[in-house]
C-alpha positions as CSV (number, residue, x, y, z in Angstrom):
1,M,31.1,-24.2,38.9
2,V,27.4,-23.9,38.7
3,D,25.8,-20.5,39.5
4,R,21.9,-20.6,39.9
5,F,19.2,-18.0,39.3
6,D,15.4,-17.6,39.0
7,L,15.6,-16.4,35.6
8,V,18.3,-17.1,32.8
9,V,18.1,-15.3,29.5
10,L,19.9,-17.1,26.3
11,G,20.5,-13.5,24.4
12,G,21.0,-10.1,25.2
13,G,18.9,-8.5,22.5
14,P,15.8,-6.4,22.9
15,G,13.9,-9.7,24.0
16,G,16.4,-10.9,26.3
17,Y,17.2,-7.9,27.9
18,A,13.6,-6.4,28.4
19,A,13.1,-10.0,29.9
20,A,16.1,-9.4,32.6
21,L,15.1,-6.2,33.2
22,Y,11.6,-6.6,34.0
23,G,12.2,-9.7,35.8
24,A,14.9,-8.0,38.1
25,S,12.7,-5.2,38.7
26,A,10.1,-7.7,40.2
27,G,12.5,-9.0,42.4
28,L,14.1,-11.7,40.4
29,R,17.8,-13.0,40.5
30,V,18.4,-12.9,36.9
31,A,21.4,-13.6,34.5
32,I,21.8,-12.9,30.8
33,V,24.1,-15.2,28.3
34,E,25.2,-13.4,25.1
35,E,28.3,-14.2,23.0
36,G,28.2,-10.5,21.6
37,A,27.2,-6.9,22.7
38,I,24.4,-6.6,24.9
39,G,21.6,-4.9,22.8
40,G,21.7,-7.6,20.2
41,T,20.8,-6.7,16.3
42,C,18.5,-3.8,17.3
43,L,21.0,-1.8,18.8
44,H,24.4,-2.5,16.9
45,R,23.5,-4.1,13.4
46,G,19.8,-3.2,12.9
47,C,17.3,-0.6,13.7
48,I,19.2,1.8,15.8
49,P,22.3,2.3,13.1
50,A,20.0,1.9,10.3
51,K,17.7,4.9,11.4
52,A,20.7,7.1,12.3
53,L,21.7,7.0,8.7
54,L,18.4,7.4,7.5
55,Q,18.3,10.5,9.6
56,T,21.4,11.7,8.1
57,A,19.6,11.3,4.5
58,E,16.6,13.5,5.7
59,V,19.0,16.2,6.6
60,L,20.4,15.9,3.3
61,R,17.1,16.1,1.7
62,T,15.9,19.1,3.8
63,V,19.4,21.0,2.8
64,R,18.7,20.3,-0.7
65,G,15.4,21.8,-0.6
66,S,16.4,24.9,1.6
67,A,16.0,27.3,-1.1
68,G,12.1,26.7,-1.3
69,F,12.0,28.0,2.0
70,G,14.2,30.9,1.5
71,V,17.3,29.5,3.1
72,V,20.2,29.6,0.5
73,A,22.6,26.9,1.7
74,G,24.3,25.7,-1.5
75,E,24.3,21.8,-2.6
76,P,25.3,19.8,0.3
77,A,27.7,17.1,0.2
78,L,27.6,13.7,2.1
79,D,30.6,12.9,4.4
80,L,29.9,9.2,4.9
81,S,32.7,8.8,7.3
82,A,31.2,11.9,9.7
83,A,27.7,9.9,9.4
84,Q,29.2,6.7,10.4
85,S,31.0,8.2,13.2
86,R,27.8,9.9,14.3
87,K,25.7,6.5,14.0
88,A,28.6,4.9,16.2
89,D,28.4,7.4,18.7
90,V,24.4,7.3,19.0
91,V,24.7,3.3,19.3
92,G,27.5,3.7,21.8
93,R,25.5,5.8,24.1
94,L,22.8,3.7,23.9
95,A,24.8,0.7,24.6
96,K,26.3,2.2,27.5
97,G,22.9,3.4,29.0
98,L,21.5,0.0,28.6
99,T,24.7,-1.5,30.5
100,G,24.5,0.5,33.2
101,L,20.7,-0.1,33.5
102,L,21.4,-3.8,33.9
103,D,24.4,-3.3,36.4
104,R,21.8,-1.6,38.6
105,R,19.2,-3.8,38.5
106,S,22.2,-6.4,39.6
107,V,21.7,-8.5,36.6
108,T,24.5,-11.0,35.9
109,V,26.0,-10.7,32.5
110,V,27.6,-13.7,31.4
111,P,29.7,-12.9,27.9
112,A,29.7,-16.2,26.1
113,R,28.0,-18.5,23.8
114,G,25.2,-20.7,25.4
115,R,23.9,-23.9,24.8
116,L,20.9,-25.9,26.8
117,T,21.4,-29.0,28.5
118,A,19.1,-31.7,28.0
119,D,17.2,-30.8,31.2
120,G,16.1,-27.2,29.8
121,R,17.4,-25.4,33.1
122,T,21.0,-25.2,32.4
123,I,23.0,-23.0,30.0
124,V,26.4,-24.3,29.3
125,C,28.8,-21.5,28.3
126,S,31.3,-21.3,25.9
127,E,34.1,-21.0,28.8
128,G,32.8,-24.2,30.2
129,D,31.0,-22.6,33.2
130,E,27.2,-23.6,33.7
131,V,24.2,-20.9,34.8
132,S,21.2,-22.8,36.1
133,G,17.8,-20.9,36.2
134,E,14.5,-22.2,37.7
135,N,13.4,-20.4,34.5
136,L,14.7,-19.9,31.1
137,V,13.9,-17.4,28.5
138,I,15.2,-18.0,24.7
139,A,16.0,-14.9,22.9
140,T,18.6,-15.8,20.6
141,G,17.0,-13.6,17.6
142,S,17.7,-13.8,14.1
143,A,20.0,-13.2,11.1
144,P,19.8,-12.0,7.7
145,R,18.3,-14.5,5.3
146,A,20.6,-15.1,2.3
147,L,19.0,-15.7,-1.2
148,D,19.7,-19.3,-2.5
149,R,20.8,-18.4,-5.9
150,P,24.4,-18.4,-7.9
151,G,26.6,-15.9,-7.1
152,L,24.4,-14.2,-4.3
153,A,26.4,-15.7,-1.3
154,F,27.0,-12.7,1.2
155,D,30.8,-11.8,0.6
156,G,30.7,-8.5,2.2
157,D,31.9,-6.7,-0.6
158,R,29.9,-7.1,-3.9
159,V,26.8,-9.1,-2.2
160,L,25.8,-7.4,1.2
161,S,23.6,-8.0,4.0
162,S,22.0,-5.5,6.2
163,D,24.9,-6.0,8.5
164,H,27.3,-5.5,5.9
165,L,25.5,-2.3,4.5
166,L,25.5,-0.4,7.7
167,V,29.1,-0.3,7.6
168,I,29.9,0.8,4.5
169,D,32.7,3.4,4.0
170,R,31.9,4.6,0.5
171,V,28.5,5.0,-1.4
172,P,28.3,2.7,-4.6
173,E,27.4,4.5,-7.6
174,R,24.5,1.5,-8.7
175,V,22.8,-0.9,-6.4
176,A,20.2,-3.6,-6.9
177,V,18.4,-4.0,-3.8
178,V,16.6,-7.5,-3.6
179,G,13.5,-7.6,-1.6
180,G,10.9,-4.6,-1.4
181,G,9.8,-5.2,2.2
182,A,10.2,-3.1,5.0
183,I,14.1,-3.4,5.2
184,G,14.6,-3.3,1.4
185,C,12.3,0.2,1.0
186,E,14.7,1.5,4.0
187,F,17.7,0.8,2.3
188,A,16.7,1.6,-1.1
189,S,15.4,5.0,0.2
190,L,18.7,5.6,2.2
191,L,20.9,4.9,-0.9
192,T,18.9,7.0,-2.8
193,D,19.2,10.2,-1.1
194,F,23.3,9.2,-0.6
195,G,23.3,9.3,-4.6
196,S,23.4,6.1,-5.7
197,R,21.1,4.8,-8.7
198,V,18.9,2.3,-7.2
199,V,16.8,-0.5,-8.4
200,L,14.5,-2.5,-6.2
201,V,13.6,-5.5,-7.2
202,E,10.6,-7.3,-5.4
203,A,9.3,-11.1,-6.4
204,T,5.6,-10.0,-5.6
205,D,3.2,-7.5,-7.5
206,R,4.2,-4.7,-5.6
207,I,6.3,-3.4,-3.1
208,L,5.7,-3.4,0.5
209,P,3.5,-6.7,0.5
210,G,1.2,-6.7,3.5
211,V,1.1,-3.2,3.8
212,D,-2.1,-1.6,3.0
213,A,-2.4,-1.3,-1.0
214,Q,-3.2,2.6,-1.2
215,V,-0.3,3.1,1.2
216,A,2.4,0.9,-0.9
217,Q,1.1,2.3,-3.8
218,T,1.8,6.0,-2.3
219,V,5.4,5.0,-1.7
220,S,6.0,3.3,-5.1
221,R,4.9,6.5,-6.8
222,T,7.2,8.8,-4.7
223,F,10.1,6.1,-5.0
224,T,10.1,6.5,-8.7
225,R,9.5,10.3,-8.7
226,R,13.0,10.4,-6.7
227,G,14.6,8.1,-9.4
228,V,14.0,4.5,-8.0
229,T,13.8,1.7,-10.3
230,I,11.1,-0.6,-9.3
231,V,10.7,-3.9,-10.8
232,T,7.7,-6.3,-9.6
233,G,6.9,-9.6,-10.1
234,A,10.8,-10.7,-10.8
235,T,12.3,-13.9,-9.8
236,V,16.3,-13.5,-9.3
237,T,18.5,-15.7,-11.0
238,E,21.8,-15.2,-10.4
239,A,24.4,-12.8,-10.1
240,N,26.9,-12.4,-12.4
241,G,30.2,-10.4,-13.6
242,A,27.5,-7.7,-15.1
243,G,25.0,-7.5,-12.4
244,L,21.8,-9.0,-11.3
245,A,19.9,-11.3,-13.6
246,Y,16.3,-12.2,-13.2
247,E,13.1,-13.0,-15.0
248,T,9.7,-11.6,-15.1
249,T,6.5,-11.8,-17.5
250,K,8.5,-10.1,-20.2
251,G,11.4,-12.9,-20.1
252,A,15.0,-12.9,-18.9
253,E,16.4,-9.4,-17.9
254,Q,19.7,-8.3,-16.6
255,V,20.6,-4.8,-14.7
256,E,24.1,-3.7,-14.6
257,V,24.8,-3.1,-10.6
258,D,28.4,-2.7,-8.7
259,R,26.6,-4.0,-5.7
260,I,23.8,-6.0,-4.5
261,I,22.0,-5.6,-1.4
262,V,19.9,-8.9,-0.1
263,A,17.0,-7.9,1.8
264,V,14.6,-11.0,1.6
265,G,13.9,-11.3,5.3
266,R,15.7,-12.6,8.3
267,R,15.9,-16.3,9.5
268,P,15.7,-17.3,13.6
269,R,19.0,-18.0,14.9
270,S,18.0,-21.2,16.6
271,D,20.3,-23.6,15.6
272,G,23.1,-25.2,17.8
273,I,21.5,-24.4,20.9
274,G,20.6,-27.4,22.4
275,L,16.7,-26.9,21.7
276,E,15.9,-30.2,20.2
277,P,17.9,-32.4,22.7
278,A,16.1,-30.5,25.7
279,G,13.0,-31.1,24.2
280,V,12.0,-27.8,23.2
281,A,9.7,-27.9,19.7
282,V,11.1,-26.1,16.9
283,S,8.7,-25.8,13.4
284,P,10.4,-26.3,10.1
285,S,11.4,-22.8,9.8
286,G,13.5,-22.7,12.5
287,H,11.2,-21.1,14.7
288,V,10.7,-22.1,18.5
289,T,7.2,-23.1,19.0
290,V,5.3,-21.1,21.5
291,D,1.8,-20.6,23.3
292,P,0.2,-17.0,23.7
293,W,2.0,-16.8,27.1
294,M,5.5,-17.6,25.3
295,R,6.0,-20.9,26.9
296,T,7.7,-23.6,24.9
297,S,6.8,-27.3,25.3
298,V,9.3,-27.5,28.0
299,A,7.9,-26.6,31.2
300,G,9.5,-23.6,32.7
301,V,11.3,-22.3,29.3
302,Y,10.0,-19.7,27.1
303,A,11.1,-18.0,24.0
304,V,10.6,-14.0,23.0
305,G,11.4,-12.0,19.9
306,D,12.9,-13.1,16.5
307,V,13.3,-16.4,17.4
308,V,9.7,-17.1,17.4
309,A,7.4,-16.7,14.6
310,T,5.8,-13.4,15.4
311,P,6.5,-9.7,14.2
312,Q,10.1,-9.3,13.9
313,L,10.1,-5.7,15.6
314,A,11.9,-4.9,18.9
315,H,8.9,-3.9,20.7
316,V,7.1,-6.7,20.0
317,A,10.2,-8.6,21.8
318,F,9.8,-5.8,24.4
319,A,5.9,-6.9,24.8
320,E,6.6,-10.6,24.6
321,A,9.0,-10.6,27.3
322,I,6.9,-8.9,29.7
323,T,4.3,-11.7,29.0
324,A,6.8,-14.5,29.8
325,V,8.2,-12.8,33.2
326,R,4.5,-12.0,34.3
327,T,3.6,-15.8,33.8
328,I,6.8,-16.8,35.2
329,L,5.9,-14.8,38.4
330,G,2.3,-16.1,38.5
331,E,0.6,-13.1,37.7
332,E,-2.0,-12.7,34.9
333,P,-0.2,-11.6,31.7
334,V,-2.3,-10.4,28.5
335,P,-0.9,-12.1,25.3
336,V,0.2,-9.9,22.9
337,D,-2.5,-9.0,20.1
338,Y,-0.6,-9.2,17.0
339,D,-3.1,-7.4,15.0
340,R,-3.0,-4.3,17.0
341,V,0.9,-4.2,16.9
342,P,2.2,-0.9,15.5
343,W,4.6,-1.1,13.0
344,G,7.1,1.7,11.3
345,I,8.8,1.9,8.2
346,Y,11.4,4.7,8.0
347,C,11.7,5.1,4.2
348,H,10.7,8.3,2.7
349,P,7.7,8.8,2.9
350,E,7.9,7.0,6.3
351,V,5.3,4.2,6.8
352,A,3.3,3.3,9.9
353,F,0.2,1.1,10.6
354,C,-1.8,-0.9,13.1
355,G,-4.9,-3.0,13.0
356,L,-6.3,-4.6,9.9
357,T,-5.9,-3.8,6.2
358,E,-9.0,-3.5,4.3
359,D,-8.6,-6.6,2.4
360,A,-8.0,-8.4,5.9
361,A,-10.9,-6.6,7.4
362,R,-13.2,-8.0,4.4
363,E,-11.5,-11.8,4.5
364,R,-12.4,-11.9,8.1
365,G,-16.2,-10.9,7.4
366,H,-16.3,-7.4,8.5
367,D,-18.8,-5.0,6.8
368,V,-16.2,-2.5,6.0
369,V,-16.1,1.4,5.3
370,T,-12.9,3.4,4.8
371,S,-11.6,7.0,4.8
372,V,-8.8,8.1,2.8
373,H,-7.3,11.7,3.5
374,R,-4.5,12.8,1.1
375,W,-1.7,15.2,3.2
376,G,-1.6,17.2,0.3
377,G,-4.8,19.4,2.0
378,N,-3.2,19.4,5.3
379,S,-1.7,22.5,6.4
380,R,0.9,21.4,8.4
381,A,2.2,18.8,5.7
382,L,2.0,21.9,3.4
383,I,4.0,24.3,5.9
384,V,7.0,21.5,5.9
385,G,6.8,20.8,2.5
386,E,5.8,17.1,2.8
387,T,2.9,16.5,1.0
388,D,3.2,12.9,-0.6
389,G,1.3,10.9,2.0
390,V,-2.2,9.0,2.7
391,A,-4.2,8.5,5.8
392,K,-6.5,5.6,5.7
393,I,-8.9,4.4,8.3
394,V,-10.4,1.2,8.3
395,A,-13.6,0.4,10.1
396,D,-16.7,-1.6,10.5
397,R,-20.0,0.1,9.3
398,S,-21.0,-0.3,13.3
399,G,-18.3,2.0,14.3
400,A,-15.7,-0.2,15.3
401,L,-12.3,0.7,14.4
402,L,-10.4,-1.6,12.6
403,G,-7.0,-0.5,11.2
404,V,-5.1,2.9,10.9
405,H,-2.4,3.1,7.9
406,L,-0.1,6.1,7.3
407,A,2.1,7.1,4.8
408,G,3.9,10.8,5.2
409,P,6.3,12.5,7.1
410,W,6.7,11.6,11.1
411,A,4.1,8.9,10.4
412,T,6.1,6.7,12.8
413,E,5.3,9.0,15.5
414,L,1.5,9.4,14.6
415,I,0.7,5.9,15.2
416,A,1.1,6.1,18.7
417,E,-2.7,7.7,18.9
418,A,-3.8,5.4,16.5
419,Q,-2.6,2.3,18.2
420,L,-3.8,3.6,21.7
421,A,-7.4,4.4,19.9
422,L,-7.5,0.4,18.5
423,N,-6.5,-0.8,21.5
424,W,-8.7,0.7,23.9
425,D,-11.4,-0.3,21.7
426,A,-12.2,3.4,20.7
427,T,-15.4,3.5,18.2
428,V,-15.3,6.0,15.0
429,S,-17.5,8.5,17.2
430,D,-15.0,8.2,20.3
431,V,-12.1,9.5,18.0
432,G,-14.1,11.8,16.1
433,A,-14.6,13.6,19.2
434,Q,-11.4,14.4,20.1
435,I,-9.6,17.7,19.5
436,H,-6.3,17.7,17.6
437,A,-4.4,20.7,17.9
438,H,-4.4,22.9,14.6
439,P,-2.0,23.0,12.5
440,T,-0.7,19.8,13.1
441,L,-0.2,16.5,11.1
442,S,-2.0,14.7,13.7
443,E,-5.4,16.2,12.3
444,L,-5.2,13.8,9.5
445,F,-5.9,11.0,11.7
446,G,-8.8,12.9,13.4
447,E,-10.1,14.4,10.2
448,S,-10.0,10.9,8.3
449,V,-11.9,9.3,11.4
450,L,-14.7,12.1,11.7
451,A,-15.4,11.6,7.9
452,L,-16.7,8.2,8.8
453,T,-19.2,10.0,11.1
454,G,-20.7,11.4,8.3
455,R,-20.0,15.0,9.1
456,S,-16.6,15.8,8.5
457,L,-15.0,19.3,8.1
458,H,-11.8,19.2,5.7
459,A,-11.7,15.7,4.8
């Protein structure tokens, strides 16, 4: 039996369910084929459970420092089982809400593994049924990338992926985190708060490559003060009975650890779903090739989210899904401007940014000016007791705002104003004229931009 729909979505993660919901709200008859739980990696094995545990870590830090605020609470203890239960409750409530939303929009959910047929219009499900669509969106997401070194295959016991870490039942005493990007830094921060001795091993010359250098330096300095050992410029060679071996400019070294967490990125889940027989072009890295309107090489077939070579962020997948569906509807979609996508990294201190870094702006030929404001002078930062941070504004001397880079408490919330200013092409003078409530952390953005007008107050 073949069910026919206006739109069939392969994959029920953020990109997939966003395409389904947006299409259904526009009156399309929609089906999702998903072999696992609706919500995908983000909801069940990624950002939501990770941030739930990071919130537990923040509460631990707050209670440990409560005496400085005049609140005597004693030394707190982590109940990991309770933290995991709370995480599961958060995930469960969101999953239930998402399932109900799809049901109310009359989206048909097919619980099966799917594969494209040669015509690129039909999904063959693992149960043998077929789901056909006038249009198809591929949204199969990504999976943790393994490190091809002896002894470093994921085993769920000693060598862990992000999937494994988020369901641990005990806190390891000694941990090596391989990879100093966003995921690695979040895990290093989390485990340090939970009581592990953490070694963070990164192949490049600093942690958070791709993040503005001054912001990354702020995080590195805070991590070191918190007890994280950071090793950069390191090439991991193997994991053995004693721990993790790597090479630096100093020669071969080894660190003794109980567990190794590999956080070296994620790979697209594009294998075995019939892309090549259907004529859908795939890059050597396994990413589905798309144009700015998320169209693949086959007419009527689109791809969004982690399966394409764009920033692996749920909100990027949301935006790409809207672009794809609007293209299907014959509307005039606006392609995603990836330069202006907001990023959030939930380590301590938090990191958030959008727009160009100083280096990238110079490479593109801008006459760059910057404004850097440390959080130690902000009244709200002093009040909440979180002064490790920096606000950096990158602009063109003409007054065009090019990038905003933050490290500090609630940076992931503060970045929304910056993203709005960038996407509406606000100038330095436009933002400098805005009134920010006092005392707030948001003043950091306003004051830092105002300083670029040459007439600052506190910055």
